C-alpha positions as a printed Julia matrix, in Angstrom:
318×3 Matrix{Float64}:
   0.0     0.0     0.0
   2.84    2.36    0.75
   5.76    3.27   -1.48
   8.39    0.58   -2.06
  11.78    0.91   -0.35
  14.85    1.05   -2.56
  17.32   -1.17   -0.76
  20.06    0.1    -3.03
  20.21    3.42   -1.19
  22.17    3.82    2.03
  19.52    6.04    3.59
  16.9     3.31    3.1
  19.21    0.74    4.65
  19.47    2.95    7.73
  15.64    3.25    8.02
  14.46    1.86   11.32
  11.87   -0.87   10.65
   9.87    0.43   13.62
   8.99    3.49   11.53
   7.03    1.42    9.01
   3.96    0.59   11.13
   3.38    4.32   11.73
   2.81    4.92    8.01
   1.66    1.78    6.3
  -1.21    0.88    8.65
  -2.56    4.42    8.31
  -2.39    4.14    4.53
  -4.13    0.77    4.67
  -6.9     2.19    6.85
  -7.36    5.09    4.46
  -7.47    2.66    1.54
 -10.03    0.49    3.32
 -12.25    3.5     4.04
 -11.99    4.51    0.4
 -12.97    1.02   -0.72
 -15.97    0.98    1.6
 -17.19    4.32    0.26
 -17.1     2.98   -3.37
 -15.81    6.07   -5.26
 -17.61    4.9    -8.41
 -20.89    5.52   -6.58
 -19.94    9.14   -5.92
 -20.68    9.77   -9.58
 -24.36    9.05   -8.87
 -24.4    11.87   -6.35
 -22.53   14.18   -8.7
 -25.06   13.5   -11.48
 -28.02   14.0    -9.13
 -26.64   17.26   -7.73
 -25.88   18.52  -11.24
 -29.4    17.71  -12.42
 -30.85   19.54   -9.43
 -28.63   22.52  -10.21
 -29.81   22.59  -13.84
 -33.45   22.38  -12.77
 -33.0    25.24  -10.31
 -30.95   27.61  -12.46
 -31.66   26.69  -16.1
 -27.88   26.68  -16.54
 -25.19   24.01  -16.82
 -22.25   25.77  -15.19
 -22.34   27.38  -11.73
 -21.32   31.0   -11.29
 -19.5    32.64   -8.41
 -20.58   31.26   -5.03
 -22.8    28.69   -6.76
 -19.67   26.67   -7.52
 -18.72   26.58   -3.84
 -22.25   25.53   -2.81
 -22.45   22.84   -5.49
 -19.04   21.37   -4.64
 -20.0    21.49   -0.95
 -23.21   19.58   -1.68
 -21.32   17.02   -3.77
 -18.82   16.46   -0.94
 -21.62   15.81    1.55
 -23.7    13.57   -0.71
 -20.68   11.9    -2.31
 -17.82   10.63   -0.1
 -19.43   11.28    3.28
 -22.92    9.95    2.58
 -21.77    6.88    0.66
 -19.2     5.98    3.33
 -21.92    6.37    5.97
 -24.42    4.03    4.35
 -22.1     1.53    2.64
 -19.95    0.81    5.66
 -23.11   -0.17    7.55
 -24.23   -2.2     4.54
 -20.91   -4.06    4.52
 -21.19   -4.8     8.23
 -24.63   -6.4     7.99
 -24.06   -8.08    4.62
 -20.85   -9.83    5.67
 -22.32  -13.35    5.57
 -23.58  -12.99    2.0
 -20.46  -11.08    0.91
 -18.27  -14.0     2.02
 -20.21  -16.17   -0.45
 -19.98  -13.59   -3.23
 -16.81  -13.69   -5.4
 -17.51  -10.1    -6.43
 -16.95   -8.99   -2.82
 -13.69  -10.87   -2.23
 -11.68   -7.64   -2.0
 -13.99   -6.05    0.58
 -12.09   -4.93    3.7
 -14.57   -6.79    5.9
 -14.34  -10.0     3.87
 -10.54   -9.77    4.06
 -10.78   -9.2     7.81
  -8.95   -5.88    7.87
 -12.02   -4.17    9.37
 -14.47   -5.74   11.81
 -18.24   -5.34   11.47
 -18.34   -3.38   14.72
 -15.66   -0.99   13.46
 -17.53   -0.59   10.17
 -20.7     0.43   12.03
 -18.62    2.92   13.98
 -17.27    4.35   10.74
 -20.83    4.61    9.45
 -21.94    6.49   12.56
 -19.01    8.91   12.38
 -19.51    9.53    8.65
 -23.25   10.07    9.21
 -22.58   12.71   11.84
 -20.01   14.37    9.59
 -22.46   14.38    6.67
 -25.27   16.01    8.67
 -22.96   18.6    10.23
 -21.43   19.26    6.83
 -24.9    19.78    5.35
 -25.95   22.42    7.89
 -24.21   25.38    6.16
 -26.28   24.63    3.04
 -29.5    25.25    4.95
 -31.95   23.49    7.2
 -33.86   21.78    4.41
 -30.67   20.4     2.84
 -29.53   19.11    6.23
 -32.95   17.54    6.79
 -32.82   15.85    3.38
 -29.32   14.55    4.13
 -30.53   13.14    7.44
 -33.52   11.49    5.74
 -31.23    9.89    3.17
 -29.0     8.56    5.95
 -32.0     7.16    7.82
 -33.06    5.35    4.65
 -29.51    4.08    4.16
 -29.29    2.69    7.67
 -32.81    1.27    7.53
 -31.89   -0.47    4.27
 -29.04   -2.41    5.88
 -29.44   -2.55    9.65
 -31.95   -4.35   11.87
 -34.69   -4.11   12.89
 -36.03   -2.76    9.61
 -33.33   -4.11    7.26
 -35.23   -3.07    4.15
 -32.8    -4.92    1.93
 -34.29   -8.19    3.17
 -37.89   -7.05    2.57
 -39.0    -7.61   -1.01
 -40.21   -4.38   -2.56
 -38.9    -2.18    0.24
 -35.36   -2.61   -1.07
 -36.39   -1.18   -4.44
 -38.47    1.65   -3.0
 -35.71    2.82   -0.64
 -33.08    3.02   -3.37
 -35.36    4.55   -5.99
 -36.59    7.23   -3.6
 -33.11    8.11   -2.34
 -31.46    8.32   -5.76
 -34.34    9.25   -8.03
 -36.09   11.78   -5.79
 -33.9    12.98   -2.93
 -30.79   13.24   -5.13
 -32.01   15.84   -7.66
 -34.07   17.53   -4.94
 -30.84   17.96   -2.98
 -29.2    19.81   -5.85
 -32.27   22.05   -6.15
 -32.33   22.84   -2.41
 -28.57   23.48   -2.34
 -29.16   26.25   -4.88
 -32.51   27.66   -3.76
 -32.63   26.82   -0.06
 -36.19   25.46   -0.38
 -38.21   22.68   -1.99
 -40.72   25.23   -3.3
 -41.46   25.02   -7.05
 -39.4    21.87   -7.52
 -40.57   20.11  -10.76
 -41.92   16.93   -9.17
 -42.86   15.19  -12.46
 -39.15   14.76  -13.14
 -38.86   12.91   -9.84
 -41.52   10.43  -10.97
 -39.53    9.75  -14.14
 -36.31    9.38  -12.15
 -37.93    7.18   -9.51
 -39.1     4.62  -12.08
 -35.82    4.71  -14.03
 -33.73    4.16  -10.9
 -36.01    1.34   -9.73
 -35.71   -0.29  -13.16
 -31.92   -0.11  -13.01
 -31.73   -1.23   -9.39
 -33.71   -4.43   -9.91
 -31.08   -6.05  -12.17
 -28.49   -5.45   -9.42
 -30.58   -7.66   -7.13
 -30.37  -10.31   -9.84
 -26.57  -10.02   -9.89
 -26.45  -10.95   -6.18
 -29.42  -13.33   -6.32
 -27.51  -16.55   -5.56
 -25.4   -15.4    -2.58
 -28.38  -13.57   -1.09
 -30.58  -16.65   -1.39
 -27.93  -18.9     0.18
 -27.84  -16.81    3.37
 -31.57  -16.13    3.45
 -31.69  -12.45    2.46
 -35.14  -12.03    0.91
 -34.49   -9.34   -1.68
 -37.0    -8.66   -4.42
 -35.05  -10.97   -6.74
 -35.01  -13.79   -4.19
 -38.73  -13.36   -3.43
 -39.97  -13.04   -7.02
 -37.45  -15.13   -8.9
 -35.32  -14.09  -11.85
 -37.99  -13.91  -14.55
 -40.56  -11.91  -12.56
 -37.9    -9.53  -11.25
 -36.68   -8.85  -14.77
 -40.21   -8.25  -16.08
 -40.97   -5.88  -13.19
 -37.82   -3.94  -14.0
 -38.74   -3.8   -17.67
 -42.25   -2.57  -16.84
 -40.79    0.25  -14.74
 -38.32    1.06  -17.52
 -41.14    1.24  -20.04
 -43.26    3.25  -17.59
 -40.5     5.81  -17.18
 -40.24    6.13  -20.96
 -44.02    6.48  -21.34
 -44.22    9.16  -18.65
 -41.34   11.04  -20.28
 -43.14   10.94  -23.61
 -46.38   12.12  -21.99
 -44.66   15.05  -20.28
 -43.02   16.04  -23.55
 -46.33   15.82  -25.41
 -47.95   18.06  -22.79
 -44.97   20.4   -22.64
 -44.68   19.89  -18.87
 -41.04   20.36  -17.79
 -39.85   18.48  -20.91
 -39.88   20.46  -24.15
 -42.18   19.31  -26.97
 -39.28   19.52  -29.41
 -37.92   16.32  -27.87
 -40.86   14.18  -29.02
 -39.13   12.98  -32.24
 -35.99   12.08  -30.28
 -38.0    10.08  -27.75
 -39.82    8.29  -30.56
 -36.43    7.25  -31.88
 -34.64    6.44  -28.62
 -37.39    4.76  -26.63
 -37.43    1.52  -28.7
 -33.62    1.42  -28.51
 -33.67    1.76  -24.72
 -36.33   -0.93  -24.38
 -34.44   -3.36  -26.6
 -31.16   -2.72  -24.77
 -32.84   -3.46  -21.44
 -34.34   -6.73  -22.65
 -31.18   -7.92  -24.37
 -28.54   -6.95  -21.82
 -30.32   -7.36  -18.48
 -32.27  -10.57  -18.94
 -31.53  -13.79  -17.05
 -28.13  -13.23  -15.37
 -27.12   -9.59  -15.89
 -23.75   -8.18  -14.92
 -22.89   -4.79  -13.45
 -21.14   -3.73  -16.69
 -24.4    -4.47  -18.54
 -26.32   -2.28  -16.08
 -23.76    0.47  -16.64
 -24.21    0.22  -20.43
 -27.99    0.55  -20.16
 -27.65    3.45  -17.72
 -25.19    5.08  -20.12
 -27.69    4.82  -22.95
 -30.28    6.49  -20.71
 -27.9     9.43  -20.42
 -28.65   10.33  -24.06
 -32.26   11.51  -23.54
 -31.18   13.07  -20.24
 -28.54   15.12  -22.06
 -31.09   16.15  -24.66
 -33.44   17.28  -21.88
 -30.7    19.41  -20.33
 -29.85   21.02  -23.68
 -33.45   22.08  -24.23
 -34.08   23.05  -20.59
 -31.15   25.4   -20.09
 -31.35   29.04  -21.12
 -27.59   29.63  -21.02
 -24.43   27.71  -20.29
């Protein structure tokens, strides 16, 4: 984890070996915390905050103090929030993670962090996230706290929503599809007033549709240890069809909003007529049976095309 020693140098040869534990363990702990926070997931928070910013300002790029506020919001909802909820998730999912080859590199599976320590990390990161959210306003801090409550309820007893079919989907879809963009809006405006809620309905269904295949990815290890996710409860075929129905529902609602000129511009109707069949086919081809996380990423990436088109027609200036 630390830098390699060059034994060819005299100064390295004179290095007292007792100095090593003071640096390398700290670097390992930092690396373990980084792994638990899943930096790739931070991008979800960045995208949600950016969407909320666009909705609030009708611009793509922040100006002046807006940049400070937006980066502040991304710090809270990115590294801090994800570390808070995922460390707790790792602690309570340890049994299934030990049976999941995809989680072999997890600090808890490797034994470098104990479940009790991971819960402690989650508590400390949760406190830091809420305190960090306070300067952005009471409503932003409240939304951050609500997201953390959902995150803990998803993983930890007694609620453990992850093991309650349906609740696992609702918790994730609400947190990412609704609270995420709303957070970006509130960070800019200080209030939930005049937030375009129809966009949240579109996002809620799209996130739920993309979350369901992830429960299929972990279907076998979850079933072996008795975690009753939606995929375990419904089976592979029904879970896939539910996800596809939500995917199609999100597309239909988007088309309806564009046709009515509500939030989404009518000029996007031809694009949606073209892209919707492509998105539906991609979902059915790539996410059926035994999907992989790369396949989910590809489908989510394709969904970014109509999202980008929406932004381009929604903004009034860069």
